[in-house]
C-alpha positions as a Markdown table, in Angstrom:
| # | Residue | x | y | z |
|---|---|---|---|---|
| 1 | Unk | 102.3 | -7.5 | 98.9 |
| 2 | Unk | 99.1 | -7.0 | 96.7 |
| 3 | Unk | 98.6 | -9.3 | 93.7 |
| 4 | Unk | 97.0 | -8.7 | 90.4 |
| 5 | Unk | 95.0 | -11.2 | 88.3 |
| 6 | Unk | 94.8 | -10.5 | 84.6 |
| 7 | Unk | 92.7 | -12.3 | 82.1 |
| 8 | Unk | 93.9 | -12.7 | 78.6 |
| 9 | Unk | 92.4 | -14.2 | 75.5 |
| 10 | Unk | 95.3 | -15.5 | 73.5 |
| 11 | Unk | 98.9 | -16.5 | 74.1 |
| 12 | Unk | 100.1 | -13.5 | 72.1 |
| 13 | Unk | 98.1 | -11.3 | 74.5 |
| 14 | Unk | 99.7 | -13.1 | 77.5 |
| 15 | Unk | 103.2 | -12.5 | 76.1 |
| 16 | Unk | 102.6 | -8.8 | 75.6 |
| 17 | Unk | 101.2 | -8.5 | 79.2 |
| 18 | Unk | 104.3 | -10.3 | 80.5 |
| 19 | Unk | 106.5 | -7.9 | 78.4 |
| 20 | Unk | 104.7 | -4.9 | 80.0 |
| 21 | Unk | 105.3 | -6.2 | 83.5 |
| 22 | Unk | 109.0 | -6.9 | 82.6 |
| 23 | Unk | 109.3 | -3.3 | 81.3 |
| 24 | Unk | 107.9 | -1.8 | 84.5 |
| 25 | Unk | 110.2 | -4.0 | 86.5 |
| 26 | Unk | 113.2 | -2.9 | 84.4 |
| 27 | Unk | 112.3 | 0.8 | 84.8 |
| 28 | Unk | 111.9 | 0.5 | 88.6 |
| 29 | Unk | 115.2 | -1.4 | 88.9 |
| 30 | Unk | 117.0 | 1.3 | 86.9 |
| 31 | Unk | 115.4 | 4.0 | 88.9 |
| 32 | Unk | 116.4 | 2.3 | 92.2 |
| 33 | Unk | 120.0 | 1.8 | 91.1 |
| 34 | Unk | 120.9 | 4.9 | 89.1 |
| 35 | Unk | 123.3 | 7.3 | 90.8 |
| 36 | Unk | 121.8 | 10.5 | 92.1 |
| 37 | Unk | 121.2 | 13.1 | 89.4 |
| 38 | Unk | 121.0 | 10.4 | 86.6 |
| 39 | Unk | 117.7 | 8.7 | 87.4 |
| 40 | Unk | 115.6 | 10.5 | 84.8 |
| 41 | Unk | 118.1 | 10.1 | 82.0 |
| 42 | Unk | 118.6 | 6.4 | 82.9 |
| 43 | Unk | 114.8 | 5.8 | 82.9 |
| 44 | Unk | 114.4 | 7.7 | 79.7 |
| 45 | Unk | 117.0 | 5.4 | 78.0 |
| 46 | Unk | 115.0 | 2.3 | 79.2 |
| 47 | Unk | 111.8 | 3.9 | 78.0 |
| 48 | Unk | 113.3 | 4.7 | 74.5 |
| 49 | Unk | 114.8 | 1.2 | 74.1 |
| 50 | Unk | 112.6 | -1.2 | 75.9 |
| 51 | Unk | 109.5 | 1.0 | 75.7 |
| 52 | Unk | 109.8 | 1.2 | 71.9 |
| 53 | Unk | 110.1 | -2.5 | 71.6 |
| 54 | Unk | 107.1 | -3.0 | 73.9 |
| 55 | Unk | 104.9 | -0.6 | 71.8 |
| 56 | Unk | 106.1 | -2.3 | 68.6 |
| 57 | Unk | 105.3 | -5.8 | 69.9 |
| 58 | Unk | 101.9 | -4.6 | 71.2 |
| 59 | Unk | 100.9 | -3.1 | 67.9 |
| 60 | Unk | 102.1 | -6.1 | 66.0 |
| 61 | Unk | 100.0 | -8.4 | 68.3 |
| 62 | Unk | 96.9 | -6.2 | 67.8 |
| 63 | Unk | 97.3 | -6.1 | 64.0 |
| 64 | Unk | 97.9 | -9.9 | 63.9 |
| 65 | Unk | 94.8 | -10.5 | 66.0 |
| 66 | Unk | 92.7 | -8.4 | 63.7 |
| 67 | Unk | 94.1 | -10.3 | 60.6 |
| 68 | Unk | 93.5 | -13.6 | 62.2 |
| 69 | Unk | 89.9 | -12.6 | 63.0 |
| 70 | Unk | 89.3 | -11.4 | 59.5 |
| 71 | Unk | 90.8 | -14.5 | 57.9 |
| 72 | Unk | 88.9 | -17.0 | 60.1 |
| 73 | Unk | 85.5 | -16.7 | 58.3 |
| 74 | Unk | 87.2 | -17.0 | 55.0 |
| 75 | Unk | 89.0 | -20.2 | 55.9 |
| 76 | Unk | 85.7 | -21.7 | 57.2 |
| 77 | Unk | 83.8 | -20.9 | 54.0 |
| 78 | Unk | 86.4 | -22.2 | 51.6 |
| 79 | Unk | 87.2 | -25.5 | 53.1 |
| 80 | Unk | 85.5 | -28.9 | 53.1 |
| 81 | Unk | 83.3 | -30.8 | 50.6 |
| 82 | Unk | 80.3 | -29.1 | 49.1 |
| 83 | Unk | 78.1 | -32.1 | 49.2 |
| 84 | Unk | 78.8 | -33.1 | 45.6 |
| 85 | Unk | 78.4 | -36.8 | 44.9 |
| 86 | Unk | 80.1 | -38.9 | 42.4 |
| 87 | Unk | 78.0 | -41.3 | 40.3 |
| 88 | Unk | 79.5 | -44.7 | 40.4 |
């Protein structure tokens, strides 16, 4: 069986990728086990339920990554001493 290697940058990205693989696995399992004449409807139910969750989680991860990247420079600029000395 072929294998796939995927590189990810963050743990959140890894989680979304694992959710996508789980979604595909779920769709294939439903397609393989649904009675004749019901395969499309069964797969559509999975796509609407699990697929919607996958898209929502993926979008949330992308927005959070952007927010984290935007906040990072602000955090660096505002922290730490400014070199002021106290006369003693």
